[in-house]
C-alpha positions in Angstrom: 0.2 -0.1 0.4 2.7 2.3 1.1 4.3 1.5 -2.6 0.6 3.2 -4.1 0.6 6.0 -1.7 4.6 6.6 -3.1 3.6 6.2 -6.7 0.8 8.2 -6.6 2.6 11.4 -4.6 5.2 11.2 -7.5 2.6 11.3 -10.1 0.7 14.5 -8.5 4.4 16.3 -8.5 5.2 15.8 -11.6 1.7 17.0 -12.9 2.2 20.1 -10.6 5.8 20.5 -12.7 4.3 20.3 -15.9 1.2 23.0 -14.4 3.9 25.0 -13.0 6.3 25.0 -15.7 3.1 25.4 -18.5 1.9 28.6 -16.3 5.7 30.0 -15.7 5.9 30.0 -19.7 2.6 32.4 -20.0 4.7 35.0 -17.8 7.5 34.8 -19.6 5.9 35.3 -22.3 4.2 38.7 -20.7 8.1 39.0 -19.9 9.5 39.0 -23.0 6.7 41.8 -23.9 7.7 43.8 -21.1 11.4 43.7 -22.4 10.2 44.8 -26.1 8.7 48.0 -24.3 11.9 48.8 -22.7 10.0 47.8 -19.3 12.5 45.5 -16.8 11.3 42.0 -18.0 8.9 41.1 -15.4 6.1 38.8 -16.1 2.8 37.5 -14.2 0.3 35.3 -14.3 -2.8 34.6 -11.8 -4.6 30.8 -12.1 -7.8 29.7 -10.1 -8.9 26.2 -10.7 -6.5 25.5 -14.0 -7.3 28.6 -16.0 -5.8 31.6 -16.5 -7.5 34.7 -15.0 -4.7 37.6 -15.5 -1.6 38.2 -17.0 0.3 40.8 -16.8 3.8 42.6 -17.2 5.8 45.7 -15.8 4.4 48.8 -16.9 6.1 51.5 -14.7 7.9 53.1 -17.4 5.2 53.2 -19.9 2.7 54.3 -16.5 5.5 56.5 -15.3 4.3 54.5 -12.1 6.5 53.0 -9.6 3.9 50.7 -8.1 3.0 49.4 -11.8 5.0 46.1 -10.8 3.9 43.0 -13.1 2.1 41.1 -9.4 0.1 44.7 -9.2 -1.1 44.5 -12.5 -1.8 41.0 -12.3 -3.9 41.2 -8.9 -6.1 44.0 -9.9 -6.6 42.2 -13.1 -7.9 39.1 -11.4 -9.8 40.6 -9.2 -11.7 42.4 -11.5 -12.1 38.9 -13.5 -13.0 37.2 -10.7 -15.0 39.8 -8.8 -13.4 40.4 -5.7 -10.4 41.8 -4.1 -9.8 38.3 -2.3 -7.7 36.1 -4.1 -8.0 33.1 -1.9 -7.5 29.3 -4.2 -5.3 31.3 -6.7 -2.0 30.9 -7.8 0.5 33.5 -8.9 3.1 32.8 -10.9 6.2 35.8 -11.7 9.1 35.6 -13.3 11.3 37.3 -10.7 10.9 36.8 -6.8 8.4 39.4 -5.3 9.6 42.9 -4.7 8.3 43.8 -0.5 6.0 46.2 -1.7 4.2 43.2 -4.3 4.6 40.7 -1.7 2.3 43.0 0.9 -0.6 43.3 -1.9 -0.2 39.5 -2.4 -0.5 39.2 1.5 -3.5 41.2 1.6 -5.1 39.5 -1.4 -4.8 36.2 0.0 -3.2 34.7 -2.9 -2.8 30.6 -1.6 -0.2 29.9 -3.4 3.0 32.2 -5.2 5.4 30.5 -7.7 8.5 32.1 -8.8 11.1 31.9 -11.3 14.6 33.3 -10.3 15.5 34.4 -6.8 16.1 38.8 -6.3 18.8 38.7 -3.8 19.2 42.5 -4.2 14.7 43.2 -3.8 13.1 39.9 -3.2 10.9 39.5 -0.1 12.4 36.4 1.0 15.4 39.3 2.7 13.5 42.0 3.1 9.6 41.5 4.0 9.5 37.2 4.9 6.7 37.3 6.6 4.4 39.5 4.0 2.2 36.9 2.8 -0.5 35.3 3.8 0.1 33.2 7.0 -1.0 29.7 5.0 0.3 30.7 1.1 2.8 28.5 0.1 5.8 29.0 -2.1 7.5 27.5 -4.9 10.3 28.8 -6.1 12.9 28.1 -9.1 10.2 27.0 -11.7 12.3 27.6 -14.8 14.7 29.7 -12.9 17.2 29.8 -16.0 15.0 31.3 -18.8 14.1 34.2 -16.3 17.0 34.4 -14.8 18.9 34.9 -18.6 16.0 37.0 -19.6 17.0 39.8 -16.8 20.6 39.6 -17.5 20.1 40.0 -21.2 18.1 42.9 -20.5 20.6 45.0 -18.6 23.6 43.8 -20.5 21.8 45.9 -23.7 21.2 48.6 -21.3 24.7 48.7 -20.2 25.8 48.6 -23.9 24.1 52.0 -25.1 
């Protein structure tokens, strides 16, 4: 019986990983759109019951608004789509670890799960606001990390060349 439980657990974990990569790829598409618009290439997707309810990317330059991070845009859009400010049961996929401001908004929105690509050692919430998320929220890090990191590095490498 224990062997069957272990096999089922492995299958469930593989399916979750497959879905995480699928939705992170959508977030990467958003990040690429941001880069094309000369925005820092961060993309975010919010999923509810296996369905994308919002997708967004950074708009800080476009809107001249320091709060227009991908996560903030995605939260606002998801709340409008769902019809309520609380996003309990939703998963946020974001290409880079959220900053403390976004982590606070994620916490207030009561997002149940956060999945991010690469860490942000300089401004990530884990260093500066580790308790900002909702207490019941879970975090998965490192999904398509290399792709997410390469996008950021390429963007800033091109900025330095100009």
